[in-house]
C-alpha positions as CSV (number, residue, x, y, z in Angstrom):
1,M,6.5,9.7,6.1
2,V,7.1,6.0,6.7
3,E,10.2,4.6,4.5
4,R,8.5,1.8,2.2
5,I,11.5,-0.9,1.9
6,C,10.6,-4.0,-0.7
7,S,10.4,-7.1,1.1
8,S,13.0,-9.0,-2.0
9,C,15.5,-6.4,-3.2
10,K,15.6,-4.0,-0.1
11,R,15.3,-0.6,-2.1
12,S,12.7,1.7,-1.2
13,N,11.4,2.3,-4.7
14,L,7.7,1.0,-4.0
15,R,4.2,2.3,-5.7
16,R,1.0,1.6,-4.7
17,S,-0.6,-1.5,-6.7
18,A,-4.2,-2.1,-7.2
19,R,-5.8,-4.9,-5.2
20,H,-6.4,-8.4,-7.4
21,G,-8.6,-11.2,-5.8
22,F,-10.9,-12.2,-2.6
23,M,-7.8,-11.8,-0.1
24,E,-6.6,-8.4,-1.2
25,T,-10.0,-7.1,-1.8
26,F,-11.6,-8.2,1.4
27,V,-9.5,-10.2,4.2
28,Y,-6.3,-7.9,3.7
29,S,-8.4,-4.7,4.1
30,L,-9.9,-5.5,7.1
31,F,-6.3,-5.6,8.6
32,G,-5.4,-2.4,7.1
33,M,-3.0,-3.8,4.5
34,Y,-2.6,-2.1,1.1
35,P,-0.5,-3.7,-1.9
36,W,2.6,-2.1,-3.2
37,R,5.0,-3.0,-6.2
38,C,8.7,-2.8,-6.3
39,R,9.5,-0.4,-9.3
40,Q,12.9,-2.4,-9.0
41,C,12.6,-5.7,-9.4
42,G,8.4,-6.1,-9.8
43,I,7.4,-8.0,-6.5
44,R,4.1,-7.4,-4.9
45,T,4.1,-6.6,-1.1
46,M,1.8,-5.7,1.8
47,L,2.0,-3.0,4.2
48,R,0.1,-1.2,6.7
49,D,0.7,1.9,4.8
50,R,-2.0,3.7,2.7
51,G,0.1,5.9,1.4
52,E,-0.9,8.0,-1.6
53,S,-4.1,6.0,-3.7
54,R,-2.7,4.9,-7.2
55,H,-4.0,8.3,-8.7
56,G,-1.9,10.5,-6.7
57,H,-4.1,11.6,-4.1
58,R,-3.5,11.8,-0.3
59,P,-6.1,10.1,1.7
60,T,-8.1,12.4,4.1
61,Q,-9.3,12.0,7.4
62,A,-12.6,12.8,8.8
63,S,-11.8,15.6,11.3
64,G,-14.4,16.6,14.7
65,R,-15.7,13.5,14.7
66,V,-15.6,11.5,17.9
């Protein structure tokens, strides 16, 4: 598991956040960027780590397909 670090306070207490607006919903998703919010300082950041969904389920990968 990759340790996620807040770009503002440098702590590793991030959680997935909901996507908001056109950029996050469409543009960032094209590049595999996901929104995260720091539980310490509240700053939102975009990371290339999908992590667990906001509902606590880890995404699954399709297996056996080429």
